[in-house]
N, C-alpha and C positions, 0 to 999 in steps of 0.2 A: 504494500500500500504506500503510495507516494505521499498522500496527504495534501497534494496540490489540487486546487480547484480550477477548472477550465470552463469558460463560457463559450458556447458555440452559438453564433448568430447567423441564421440562414433561413430563407423563406421556404426551402424544400424540406419537408418533414422527413423524406427518405434519406436525404443527405445528412441531416442532423442525426437520424437514427444510426447511420453507419459510423459517424464520428463518435457519437456517444458510446456505441458498442465497442469500437476499437480502443478508445481511451479508457473506458471503464474496466475492461479486461486487464489493461496495463496498470490499474490501480488509481487512476485519477477520479476525483469527484467531479461530476458534470452538472452544469446548468445549461439550459437552452432557451433561446428566444427566436421568434420567427421574423423579426425585423428590428431595426435599430431603436425605434421608440420603445418597444417591449424590453429590449436589452437595457436601456437606460433606466427604466423602472425597476428592473430586476437587480441592477447593480446596488443601488440603495445602501451603500456602505459595506456591502459584503466583501469579504476577503477573496479576491480573485487573483490567481497567479498568472493566468494567460487568457487572452481573448482571441478567438478565432472567428473571423467575420467574412462573409460574402461581400461583394461590392453592390450588386444590383438586387435591391429588395424593395417591396412596397413600403409606404408610410415614411420610412427614414432609411436611406441607403447606407451602405457600409462606410463610405468615406465621410459622410455627414455624422454617422454614429461615432466613428473614431475621433473626429474633431471634437464632438461634444464630450465624449468620455475623457479626452485629454484635458478638458477644462475643469474636471473634477479632481481635487487634490489627491484623493485616494487612488486614482487610476492614471495619474500623470506619467508614471514610469512602468506601468504594467506592460509586459511584452505583448505585442499584437502580431498575429499572422493573418494574412489575407488568404482566403481559400475560395477561388473563383474560376470561372471559365475564361475570364478576361486575361489575356497574355500581353496586352499592349503596353508599350513603354510609358505612355502618357499617364495611364491609371496607376501603373507601378510607381512612377515617380511621385505622383500625388500622394499615394499611400505612404511612401517613404518619408515624404516631407511632413506628414502627420504623425510619424513615429512608428509605422509598421516595420517590424524587424525581419519578417519573412513573407514569402509569397509562394503558395502552392497552387498549381493549376489543376482544375478538375478535368477529366477524372484522375484520381490519384490512387496509389496502392497503399495499403495499411503500413508497410514498413517505411514508406516515405513520410507519412504523417507522424508516425511514432518517432522517427529520427529527428524530424524538424521540431516537434514539441520538446523532446529531450534537450536538443541544442539550445532552445530558448529558455528552458527552465533550469538547466544545470550548468 
């Protein structure tokens, strides 16, 4: 058990289920939200060790969510990984400027996800 809590933010329930299953088996505690607005509500001072977010979501997209989360003192330095179908340099640069530390393109394989999460947390 790692004791680390990871928040996955993605509008795809199927994708969230895959991430939750993969990381739960590895010992991570998981929280999930279907879009950025729900994620901001979920944060609410909780101790989060890593945020994984899609870019394109309804209500509040990933880049907007990351920008808003970075304004909250408790989440200013929490590592963020973008997990998205988008592979373009423009979005990647925007995410990096907001503080994203990793970028994983869908579809991904479990070992890629686990390796990236471990690199960000340890």
